Backbone as numpy.savetxt, mean C-alpha at the origin, in Angstrom:
# Nx Ny Nz CAx CAy CAz Cx Cy Cz
-7.23 -28.99 -11.64 -8.05 -28.03 -11.06 -7.03 -26.30 -11.79
-7.62 -25.49 -12.54 -6.54 -24.49 -12.35 -6.78 -23.61 -11.44
-6.04 -22.92 -10.73 -6.05 -22.12 -9.86 -7.06 -20.63 -10.27
-8.08 -19.71 -9.83 -8.79 -18.62 -10.37 -7.42 -17.50 -10.03
-7.53 -16.65 -10.93 -6.32 -15.86 -10.45 -7.29 -14.10 -10.01
-7.04 -13.38 -9.27 -7.74 -13.02 -8.40 -7.01 -11.75 -8.34
-7.80 -10.59 -9.35 -7.56 -8.86 -9.37 -7.02 -8.47 -7.71
-6.46 -7.61 -7.46 -6.23 -7.06 -6.32 -5.66 -6.12 -6.46
-5.47 -5.00 -5.40 -4.56 -3.67 -5.63 -4.24 -3.13 -4.38
-2.59 -2.91 -4.38 -1.93 -2.77 -2.82 -2.40 -1.06 -1.86
-1.91 -1.41 -0.89 -2.58 -0.31 -0.22 -1.11 -0.14 0.56
-0.85 1.10 0.71 0.96 1.48 0.96 0.34 2.19 2.01
0.79 2.34 3.13 0.37 3.66 4.16 1.60 4.21 4.96
2.08 5.07 5.08 3.11 5.46 5.93 2.49 5.69 7.38
3.41 5.09 8.11 2.97 5.69 9.67 3.59 6.44 10.26
2.67 7.49 10.98 3.33 8.33 11.75 4.64 8.55 12.19
4.70 7.19 12.53 5.99 7.02 13.38 7.13 6.94 12.39
7.01 6.69 10.93 8.31 6.44 10.22 8.36 8.22 9.25
7.32 8.81 9.54 6.98 10.07 8.87 8.61 11.31 8.80
9.52 10.84 9.49 10.60 11.79 9.80 11.50 11.53 8.73
11.44 9.95 8.17 12.63 9.82 7.48 11.87 10.66 5.13
10.67 10.92 5.79 10.48 11.91 4.22 9.83 10.67 3.07
9.54 10.83 2.57 9.06 9.52 1.47 9.32 8.40 1.01
8.92 7.46 2.71 9.42 6.92 3.10 10.38 5.51 2.68
11.26 5.22 3.61 11.95 3.94 3.13 10.51 2.90 3.84
9.67 3.32 4.34 8.46 2.37 4.94 7.53 2.04 3.80
6.98 3.13 2.55 6.37 2.84 1.67 7.10 1.87 0.56
8.34 2.49 0.31 9.18 1.44 -1.02 8.87 -0.14 -0.26
9.42 -0.03 1.21 9.77 -1.38 1.43 8.13 -2.46 2.08
6.93 -1.41 2.29 5.49 -1.80 1.82 5.47 -2.40 0.36
5.78 -1.97 -0.45 5.59 -2.25 -2.20 6.15 -3.23 -1.70
7.69 -3.09 -1.73 8.46 -4.44 -2.20 7.85 -5.84 -1.61
7.33 -5.78 -0.12 6.44 -6.41 0.67 5.14 -7.18 -0.17
4.34 -6.21 -0.51 3.19 -6.21 -1.11 3.20 -7.15 -2.64
4.28 -6.96 -3.60 4.36 -7.32 -4.64 4.64 -8.71 -4.37
5.88 -8.92 -3.55 5.92 -10.11 -3.40 4.77 -11.31 -3.53
4.11 -10.77 -2.31 3.30 -11.51 -1.83 1.90 -11.85 -2.85
1.77 -10.82 -3.90 1.28 -10.88 -4.65 1.74 -11.96 -5.68
2.46 -11.80 -6.08 3.49 -12.83 -6.98 3.66 -14.30 -6.45
3.99 -14.77 -5.54 3.65 -15.79 -4.75 2.72 -16.31 -4.66
1.65 -15.96 -4.84 -0.39 -15.95 -4.01 -0.80 -16.38 -5.65
0.02 -15.68 -6.59 -1.10 -15.86 -7.56 -1.94 -14.36 -8.13
-1.68 -13.55 -7.33 -2.57 -12.41 -7.24 -2.49 -11.31 -8.52
-3.10 -11.01 -9.28 -3.15 -9.68 -10.01 -3.29 -8.74 -9.63
-1.73 -7.52 -9.86 -2.14 -6.30 -9.21 -2.59 -5.43 -10.18
-3.33 -5.06 -10.33 -4.23 -3.86 -11.17 -4.32 -2.45 -10.83
-3.73 -2.11 -9.36 -3.88 -0.43 -8.99 -3.02 -0.93 -7.76
-2.22 0.35 -7.48 -1.74 0.96 -5.96 -2.52 2.16 -5.24
-2.17 2.32 -4.01 -3.08 3.25 -3.58 -1.59 3.79 -2.23
-1.49 4.82 -2.60 -0.47 4.94 -1.49 -1.16 6.24 -0.60
-0.85 6.02 0.76 -1.30 6.97 1.88 -0.15 7.57 2.74
0.61 8.88 2.04 1.92 8.79 2.35 2.00 10.33 3.24
1.31 9.85 4.62 1.32 11.40 5.32 -0.03 11.35 6.00
-0.99 11.37 5.22 -2.22 11.04 5.21 -2.78 10.37 7.09
-4.09 10.96 7.78 -4.17 10.56 8.78 -5.45 10.88 9.14
-6.26 10.41 10.08 -7.06 10.56 10.46 -7.42 12.23 11.13
-5.94 12.34 11.15 -5.99 13.72 12.18 -5.80 14.44 11.02
-5.24 14.33 10.13 -5.40 15.30 8.79 -6.39 15.68 8.13
-7.49 15.23 8.64 -9.34 15.06 8.32 -9.59 16.42 8.26
-10.23 16.91 7.02 -10.89 18.34 7.04 -12.20 18.30 6.50
-13.07 18.67 7.48 -14.15 18.40 6.88 -14.72 19.63 5.82
-15.18 19.31 4.92 -15.62 20.06 3.33 -17.30 20.18 3.68
-17.63 21.86 3.80 -19.09 22.18 3.64 -19.34 22.71 2.22
């Protein structure tokens, strides 16, 4: 039986603790780990979302 192909997206998020390092080693490390995981598990990556520095504390209500 052939294994199904799943489409997925990667979500990369900068930790507040890592913010002092700029456009983060954390983001690049996460990207590498997630890409390897997707490859190892037969996942087809269709998109990537990067949340580099945003958090709930950056939220601004728009009226």
